[in-house]
C-alpha positions as CSV (number, residue, x, y, z in Angstrom):
1,M,35.4,50.8,-117.8
2,N,37.2,49.8,-121.1
3,D,34.4,50.7,-123.5
4,A,36.5,50.4,-126.7
5,S,37.8,46.8,-125.7
6,K,36.3,43.1,-126.0
7,I,37.4,40.1,-124.4
8,N,39.7,38.4,-126.5
9,A,39.4,34.8,-126.0
10,F,41.9,31.9,-127.4
11,L,40.2,28.8,-128.4
12,A,43.0,25.8,-128.1
13,H,41.9,22.6,-129.5
14,S,42.9,19.5,-131.3
15,S,41.8,18.5,-134.9
16,I,39.2,16.2,-133.3
17,D,37.5,19.2,-131.8
18,K,37.7,21.1,-134.9
19,V,33.9,21.4,-135.5
20,L,33.0,22.3,-132.0
21,S,35.7,25.0,-131.6
22,K,34.5,26.6,-135.0
23,E,30.9,26.7,-133.7
24,M,32.1,28.4,-130.4
25,F,34.2,31.0,-132.4
26,D,31.0,31.7,-134.4
27,L,28.8,32.2,-131.3
28,M,31.5,34.3,-129.6
29,R,31.9,36.5,-132.3
30,I,28.0,37.0,-132.9
31,D,27.8,37.7,-129.2
32,G,30.2,40.4,-129.2
33,F,33.6,38.9,-128.0
34,A,36.7,38.8,-129.7
35,P,37.5,35.1,-130.3
36,W,40.7,33.6,-131.9
37,L,40.7,30.3,-133.7
38,D,43.7,29.3,-136.0
39,V,41.9,28.4,-139.0
40,E,40.0,31.7,-138.8
41,C,42.6,34.0,-137.7
42,I,45.9,32.9,-139.3
43,P,46.4,34.7,-143.0
44,A,47.8,32.3,-145.6
45,G,51.6,32.4,-145.8
46,R,52.1,33.5,-142.3
47,P,54.1,31.5,-139.8
48,W,51.5,29.8,-137.8
49,E,53.5,29.0,-134.7
50,L,54.4,32.7,-134.2
51,E,50.8,33.7,-135.0
52,I,49.7,31.4,-132.2
53,S,52.2,32.2,-129.8
54,N,51.4,36.0,-130.2
55,A,47.5,35.3,-129.9
56,V,48.1,33.5,-126.7
57,K,50.2,36.3,-125.3
58,K,47.3,38.9,-126.2
59,S,44.5,36.8,-124.8
60,D,42.3,37.8,-122.0
61,C,41.3,34.0,-121.5
62,I,42.1,30.7,-122.9
63,F,39.6,27.8,-123.5
64,V,41.2,24.4,-123.8
65,F,38.9,21.9,-125.7
66,I,39.9,18.4,-124.3
67,N,38.4,14.9,-125.0
68,S,39.6,11.2,-124.3
69,L,41.6,11.0,-127.5
70,S,43.3,14.6,-127.6
71,I,44.5,14.2,-124.1
72,N,46.6,11.1,-124.9
73,K,47.7,12.5,-128.2
74,S,50.9,14.2,-128.9
75,G,50.3,17.6,-131.0
76,Y,50.4,21.3,-130.7
77,L,47.5,21.3,-128.2
78,H,49.8,20.4,-125.4
79,K,52.4,23.2,-126.4
80,E,49.4,25.7,-126.1
81,I,48.6,24.5,-122.9
82,T,52.3,25.0,-121.9
83,M,52.3,28.8,-123.2
84,A,49.1,29.4,-121.4
85,L,50.1,28.1,-118.1
86,D,53.5,30.3,-118.5
87,I,51.3,33.3,-118.9
88,A,48.6,32.4,-116.0
89,Q,51.5,32.6,-113.9
90,K,51.6,36.2,-114.2
91,Q,47.7,36.5,-113.6
92,P,46.5,37.7,-110.2
93,E,45.6,34.9,-108.0
94,G,42.4,33.6,-108.4
95,A,42.0,35.2,-112.0
96,I,39.9,33.3,-114.5
97,Y,42.3,32.8,-117.5
98,I,42.5,29.1,-118.3
99,I,39.2,27.2,-118.6
100,P,39.3,23.6,-119.6
101,V,36.3,22.3,-121.5
102,L,36.1,18.5,-121.2
103,I,34.2,16.7,-124.2
104,D,32.8,13.0,-123.1
105,T,35.7,12.6,-120.5
106,L,36.5,13.3,-116.9
107,D,40.3,12.9,-117.5
108,I,42.2,16.3,-117.4
109,P,45.9,16.8,-117.6
110,N,47.6,17.0,-114.3
111,R,48.8,20.6,-115.3
112,L,45.2,21.7,-115.4
113,S,43.8,19.4,-112.7
114,H,43.7,22.7,-110.1
115,L,41.0,24.4,-112.4
116,Q,37.4,24.1,-112.5
117,C,36.3,22.5,-115.7
118,I,33.2,22.7,-118.0
119,Y,31.8,19.3,-118.9
120,A,29.8,18.2,-121.7
121,N,28.8,15.2,-123.6
122,S,28.9,15.4,-127.3
123,G,25.8,15.4,-129.6
124,P,24.5,17.3,-132.3
125,D,23.2,20.4,-130.4
126,I,26.3,20.4,-128.0
127,A,27.5,23.9,-129.0
128,A,24.2,25.6,-128.0
129,I,24.1,23.5,-124.7
130,I,27.7,24.4,-123.6
131,Y,28.0,27.8,-125.0
132,P,26.1,29.3,-122.1
133,K,28.8,27.9,-119.7
134,L,31.7,29.3,-121.7
135,Q,29.9,32.6,-121.9
136,K,29.4,32.7,-118.2
137,S,33.2,32.3,-117.9
138,L,33.9,35.1,-120.4
139,L,31.4,37.4,-118.3
140,Y,33.2,36.6,-115.3
141,R,36.5,37.6,-116.8
142,A,34.9,40.7,-118.3
143,L,34.1,41.8,-114.6
144,E,37.4,41.0,-113.4
145,L,38.6,43.3,-116.1
146,N,36.1,46.0,-115.9
147,F,34.9,45.5,-119.3
148,I,31.4,45.4,-118.2
149,T,29.3,46.4,-115.1
150,D,26.8,44.6,-112.8
151,K,24.0,46.8,-114.4
152,E,24.9,45.5,-118.0
153,I,24.9,41.7,-116.5
154,K,21.3,42.1,-115.4
155,L,20.2,42.8,-118.8
156,I,20.5,38.9,-119.8
157,P,17.2,37.2,-119.8
158,S,18.9,34.2,-118.1
159,P,18.1,32.3,-115.2
160,V,21.7,32.8,-114.0
161,K,22.2,35.8,-111.7
162,F,25.5,37.7,-111.3
163,T,26.7,39.5,-108.1
164,G,30.2,40.9,-108.8
165,I,32.5,38.0,-110.0
166,K,30.3,35.5,-107.9
167,T,27.1,33.8,-109.4
168,V,24.0,32.4,-107.5
169,M,21.9,30.1,-109.4
170,G,18.4,31.1,-109.7
171,Q,15.5,28.6,-108.9
172,F,14.7,26.7,-112.4
173,E,11.4,27.6,-113.6
174,G,10.1,27.0,-117.0
175,S,8.5,30.0,-118.3
176,P,7.2,31.7,-121.6
177,L,9.9,33.4,-123.6
178,K,11.3,36.4,-121.9
179,D,12.1,39.7,-123.7
180,G,15.7,40.3,-124.5
181,I,18.2,39.8,-127.0
182,Y,19.3,36.2,-127.9
183,L,21.8,34.3,-130.2
184,V,20.2,32.0,-132.7
185,R,21.8,28.6,-133.3
186,G,19.8,26.2,-135.6
187,R,19.8,23.2,-137.6
188,N,18.1,23.0,-141.1
189,P,16.2,19.8,-141.9
190,D,19.1,18.9,-144.1
191,G,21.4,19.2,-141.0
192,S,23.1,22.3,-142.1
193,I,23.7,24.9,-139.3
194,Y,22.7,28.5,-139.2
195,Y,23.5,31.4,-136.8
196,G,22.0,34.8,-136.1
197,E,20.6,37.0,-133.4
198,A,16.9,37.7,-132.3
199,H,15.2,40.7,-130.6
200,I,12.1,39.4,-128.7
201,V,9.5,41.8,-127.3
202,R,6.3,40.8,-125.6
203,E,3.5,43.4,-125.7
204,N,-0.3,42.9,-124.7
205,G,0.1,39.1,-124.5
206,K,1.7,38.7,-128.1
207,Y,5.2,38.3,-129.2
208,V,7.2,40.4,-131.9
209,A,10.6,38.8,-132.7
210,K,12.8,40.3,-135.0
211,Y,15.5,37.8,-136.3
212,Q,18.7,38.5,-138.5
213,I,19.8,35.2,-140.1
214,G,22.6,35.1,-142.5
215,G,22.3,39.0,-143.4
216,K,18.3,38.5,-143.7
217,N,15.9,40.1,-141.5
218,I,12.8,38.0,-140.5
219,I,10.0,39.0,-138.3
220,Y,7.9,36.4,-136.4
221,S,4.7,37.5,-134.6
222,G,2.0,36.0,-132.5
223,E,1.8,33.7,-129.5
224,S,0.1,30.4,-128.7
225,Y,0.5,29.7,-124.9
226,T,-0.6,26.4,-123.5
227,I,0.0,24.9,-120.0
228,G,2.3,21.9,-119.7
229,G,5.1,22.4,-122.1
230,R,8.1,19.9,-122.2
231,Y,10.1,22.0,-119.5
232,G,6.9,23.2,-117.6
233,G,5.4,26.5,-118.1
234,G,3.8,26.0,-121.6
235,S,4.6,26.3,-125.1
236,V,5.3,29.5,-127.4
237,I,4.8,29.3,-131.0
238,L,6.4,32.2,-133.1
239,H,4.6,32.5,-136.4
240,H,6.2,33.3,-139.9
241,G,3.8,32.3,-142.8
242,G,4.4,28.7,-142.8
243,S,7.5,28.2,-140.7
244,D,6.1,28.1,-137.1
245,V,8.8,27.7,-134.4
246,V,7.7,26.0,-131.1
247,Y,9.4,26.7,-128.1
248,E,8.4,24.6,-125.0
249,G,9.6,26.5,-122.0
250,L,13.2,27.1,-120.7
251,S,15.4,24.0,-120.9
252,P,17.7,22.9,-117.8
253,S,20.6,24.1,-119.9
254,G,19.3,27.7,-119.7
255,I,18.4,28.3,-123.3
256,Y,15.0,27.9,-125.3
257,E,14.8,25.0,-127.6
258,G,12.6,25.0,-130.4
259,V,11.5,22.9,-133.4
260,W,10.3,23.6,-136.5
261,G,9.4,22.4,-140.3
262,E,10.2,18.7,-140.7
263,G,13.4,18.1,-138.4
264,G,14.4,21.4,-137.9
265,T,15.6,22.7,-134.5
266,E,16.6,25.9,-133.1
267,Q,18.0,27.3,-129.7
268,L,17.7,30.9,-128.3
269,I,20.7,31.5,-126.1
270,P,20.6,34.7,-123.7
271,A,23.1,37.1,-125.6
272,S,26.0,38.9,-123.5
273,P,26.1,42.6,-122.8
274,F,28.4,43.3,-125.5
275,L,25.6,42.3,-127.9
276,Y,23.3,44.5,-126.1
277,R,25.7,47.6,-126.5
278,Q,25.7,46.9,-130.4
279,A,21.6,46.8,-130.5
């Protein structure tokens, strides 16, 4: 096991997907991975082409964000794909290395057509919806490289069950909020985005949820559970003064979706074992 190591993930994108790739960067970093994104990781004054080339060579896997515009547009994204394919040839056969992420398109460059893709439609909360898919690929890669164990994988409060580097999707069932550690991705009523982590425990029918958002600690407590939530299994209401967050079961995407205040939304995404190690 490489206890001192983290999975290095390179995020290749065009300017069109800058906002989404930045959200993926933020979530991966909170989740205990080591993402690399040009606008975040290249110091001012450094030669950016050299920095990108070095980062690609050091990466354990590469996510390539593609949409209907970027696929037909000339730019550095295609050069990054070429560099990634060169390195991929040196990987063991079948290893997870390049992961295409297709946004609002089914078209994929011929050079990547042999790879399984992640598909998603754009929307205000696309980051929370697709992150579990990216996380799953990262965890497969971590298992391949012996960064984590099957035992650690079982800590994830998720409907996805892992066996070695294979996965079997469990039967979907709406359920109350499960104990565990989660990433928090929320949208304020004014549209601004916030991130954090939450440690949730249920004892004697009551929840205690300890959040850390923007360096601040927030404790939610209590539970109100009713039959027939939006996704089945009922609703969970976490109380914190006047800011109650209502979660209505587990969504089909494998995250808990909540609403609060006048137009605020929040998603709880099951955290990776790397975040559990830091707990």
